[in-house]
N, C-alpha and C positions, 0 to 999 in steps of 0.2 A: 848544256846543263841548264839552260835558261830557266830561272825562276820566274821570269817574265814570259808568260805564254802568249804566243801570238794569236791575233784574231783577224781574220780576213773579213772586212766590212764592206757591204754594198753601200758606197758612201757618197756618190755624187747626187746633187739635188735632181739632176735630170733623170738619174736612175730611180730616185724616189717617186718622181712624178710618173715615170713609165710603169712602175709596178703598183701604183696606187689602186688600180682596179683589180688586183689579183687576189684579194681576200682581206678581211678586216685586220687580222693580226699582222700579216705581211705588209699591208699598206701602212699601218701605223708604225711598224718597225722601220720600214724603208724611209718614211718621211722623217722620223727622228734621226735616223742615221745620216740622211742627206743634210739636214740642218745642223747636226752635230759636226759633220765634216766641214760645212761652210763656216761655222764658228771658228774652227781651227785655221782655216785659210785666212780669215779676216784678222786673226790675232797673231799670225806668224810674222816673225822678223828675220831678216837675213842673219845667218849664224855669225858671219864676220862682224856684223854690226853689234851683236850681243857681246862678242868677245872683246871688242874695242870699247864697250861702254864701261866707264869707271865704276858704275854702280853695280856691275855684275859681281856676284859672289866669287871669290877666288877659286873655290873648289869647282863651281859650275864652269868657270872659264877654262880651267885646266882640262876638264872632260870634253868641253866643246872643241878645244884645240885637238884633243886626242882623236876626235871623230875623223879628221883628215887622214891620220895614220891608219886607222882601221879601214877606211874606204880604199886607200891605196893598196893595203894588203889584200882586201877582198878582190879588187880588180886583178891583181897579180895571181890570185888563186882561181880565177875563172868566173867570178861573179860580176855581172854587169850592174853598175850602181845607178845608172839612168838618171842622174841628177838628184837622187834622193839625199835627204839629210843636209841640204844647204840652208835650211831655215830652222827656226827654233820657236817652240810654243810653250809657255809656262802653263802648267795644269794645277788647278786647286784640288786637293784631295788625294786619295790613294791611287786612283787609276783614271785613265782617260775614258775607259768604258767599263761597264759592269757586265760580266760574262755569265750567262745563264745556260746550264746544261740540265737535261731531264732524262730520266731512265725509268723503265718499268721496275717495280719493286721486286719481282721474282724472275727476272730475266735480264741479261745484259743486252737490252734492246733500247737504243737511244731514240729519243724523239728527233725527227728530222724536219727541217723547215726548207721549203723549196722556193726558189725565186727564178724568174725569167733571166736569161743571159748568163747568170753566174752559178746556177745549179743549186745543190742542196748542201745544208750544213747541220751538224749535230750540236750546234750552239748558236746563241744570238747575243750580241753585245749592245747594251743600252748606254747612251751617254749620261743619262740621269739615273743615279742609284735608286731613287724612288720608283722610277718606271720599271727597273729590273726587279725590284722586290715585289711590286704589285703583279708583274707578269709571272714571277715564280709562284706566288700564292695562288694564282689562277690555275697554274699547272698542278700544284699540289691538290687543289680541290678536285681536279679531274683525275686524280689517282696516280700521278707521277711523283717519283722522288726527284728533288731538285738540288742543285749546287750553284750558289751565287758567289762570285768573287771579283775583286777589282783586277783589271788588266792594265798594265803599265805601258804596253806598246802593241801596235798592230800594223799589219801591212795591207795596202790596197792591192797587192798582187800585181803591181806594175801598171795599174790603171791610172794612178796619180803619182805625183811626187810626194813622197812621205817626208814629214819634218822630224827633227829631233824633238822629243817631248821631255819636259822636266822630269816626268815620272820614270824616264829611262836612265836617269842619272842618279844612281844609288851611291852616296858617299861611302857607305860601309863596304861596298864591293868594288868601288872605284873602276879602274880600267878593266878588271876582270868582268864585271857585270856589264859595262858598256859594250865591250867587244862582243860578248856572247849575245847580247840583245840585238845589236846591229847586224851581226852575221846571221842570226836566226831569221830576222825579218828580210834580209837581202836574199836568203835562200828562197823565201816565198815569192819574191819578185822575179826569180829566175826559174824555179821548178814548181809548177802548179798544174795539177791534173784536175779538171772539173769533176765534181761529185765524188772525190776520193780524199776526204779529210784526214783519215788515218795515215794514208801514204804521205800527204803533204806535210802534216805536222810532225810525223816521226822522222821523215827525211830532214826537215829543218832542225829538229832537235839533235839528231845524230851528227849532221854535218857541222852545225854551229859549235857543238861541244868539242868536237875534234879540232876544228879550225881555231877555236879560241886557244887551245893549248899551243898550237903552232904559232899563233900570233904572239902570245906571251913569251914563248921561247925566243922568238925573233926580236921582240921589243926589249926584253929585260935580261935574256940569257937563259940557257938551259938549267943553270944552277940557281936561278933567282928565287927569292922568297915569294914573289908574286906568282910564279908558275907553281911552286910547291903548294902554296895555299889553295890555288885553283884545283890542283889535283886532289888535295884532301877533301875539298868541297864536292868534287865530282865523285870521289870514292864513297863519301857518305850518302850522296844521292843515289848512287847505284845500289848500295846495300839496302836502302829503304825500298828502292824499286824492285829488287828481288823479292823482298817480303810481300810487297803489294801484288806482284805477279802470282806468288803462291796462293795468296788469299783469293785472288780473282779466279784462279783455276779451281780451288776448292769450292768456291761459291757457285761457279758455273756448273760443276758436277751436281751440286745440290739442286740447282734450278732445273736441270735437265732430267733429274731423277723422277721416278713414279711416286715419290712420297706424297702424302696428303699436304695440302697447303699449310696447315698449322704446323706440321713437322718441318717443312721447309723454312718457315719463318723462325722457328725455334733454333734450328741449326744455323741459319743466317745470323741471328743475334749472337750466338756463341762464337762463331768465326770472326765476326766484326769486333767483338769485345777483345778477343785474343789478339787481333791485329793491332788495335789501339794500344793495348798493353805493351806489346813488343816494340812499338814505335814511340812510346812515351806520349801518346796523344790523350788529351783529356776526354774527348768524345769520339766514339766510333764514327767512321765515315759511312756514307751511304752509296748506293749503286751509281748515282749520278757522279759523285766524286771519282769512283773507281773507273767509270766509263771515260771520263776525261783523261784520267791517267793512261788508260789503254790507247786513247787517240794519239797521245804524244810519245808513246814509248813502245811501238810495235816494230818488229823486224830488225832489231839492232844487230843480231848475229849475222843476218843476211847482208845488212848494209856494211858491216865490217868486212865480210868476204868481198863485197863489191870494191871497197877501198883497196884491199890487198890486190885484187885483180887489175884494177885500173891504175893504181899508183898515184900519180900526181892529181891534185884537186881538179885542174881543168878537165882531165879525162873523166874523173868521177862525175862531175857536173854535166858534161856532155852526154854521158850515158843516161843520167837521170832525166835530162831534158827530153830525151827521146821516148820516155814513157808516155803513153796515151791512154785514154779510157778503154781502148780495145785490149789493153793488157790486163784488164780486170773482168771477172765474170759478171759483176753486178755493181751498181752504184754503192758507194760507201762500204767497200768490201774490206774485210779483215779475215785472215792475215794478208800481209803485203809481200810475203816472201817470193811468190811466183813472179810478180812484177819486177822485184829487185833482181831475181835470178836471170830474167831476160836481159836486164842491164849488164849483168856480169858477162853474158854471152856476147853482148855488143863490144865490150872492152876486149875480150879474148879474140874476137873476130878481127879487131884492128891489129 
């Protein structure tokens, strides 16, 4: 259920240098990503040291201690932790990076950015909010709809040891939020198919949401208030998600129709106003927002079938790790159901 959406960043300075000749935007992005990551490395402190520091806020200390319990649960569930989250970095502001998504105004066609070694992505994350906004404005001038938001956590996909960031510690959601965020990012470090962001993000969302409920039941008890609150939050998010999916389907039908462009735009405005009213939003979303929603919430029914077929989490994850680019007809393919169905077959074959 992660309200903290993950962002896989091409982050090493060496990578930035290697890609610097690959195009103006990509070069600038890679360089800022590399130096942003370097800044995190330089400011990181051992988590145990922060816990022992008498100046550490008690709420922060409690959540940093909780990290060890979540990591132990993750390992028992089949997630390799690979030394992640043994350090801590304080972050000023709302997010560690600012996430930019772009989409065509009359089609659910995301803008993709391609990099050597790591493949393509339907989003870019900028460490400086001003850079993100300037980049978004350039995309808007080029005719794209854009969505910019702060991201509180990201995974380097197993390339580097990821730290705990202060933005991952939400006092309002406490252990619920921490567990969901850590598990979401750890799934990325374990299940990652190049050029398939919808699969990667949706798998991480589905697995982390379900695992978080299991963790809270184990940690606090099946009848605990903590688990009950998490389930209420998850149910609220699922209800909103169903409404968003209906809106996406209706809009997609409009975009694919033979209606004149002016008619499409008028129908689009009407559908988006209705969506905003139903969800209690002050402003209607745009295609870029809806596109990022699709990226993180595809194939949940198929993934639920996979979980039932495989049973225990280690078997689920083993089946998902076996997915490769060959299981998709094209890069950045949606839907993901066929690839998940192949994983179900692997579990049944066992």
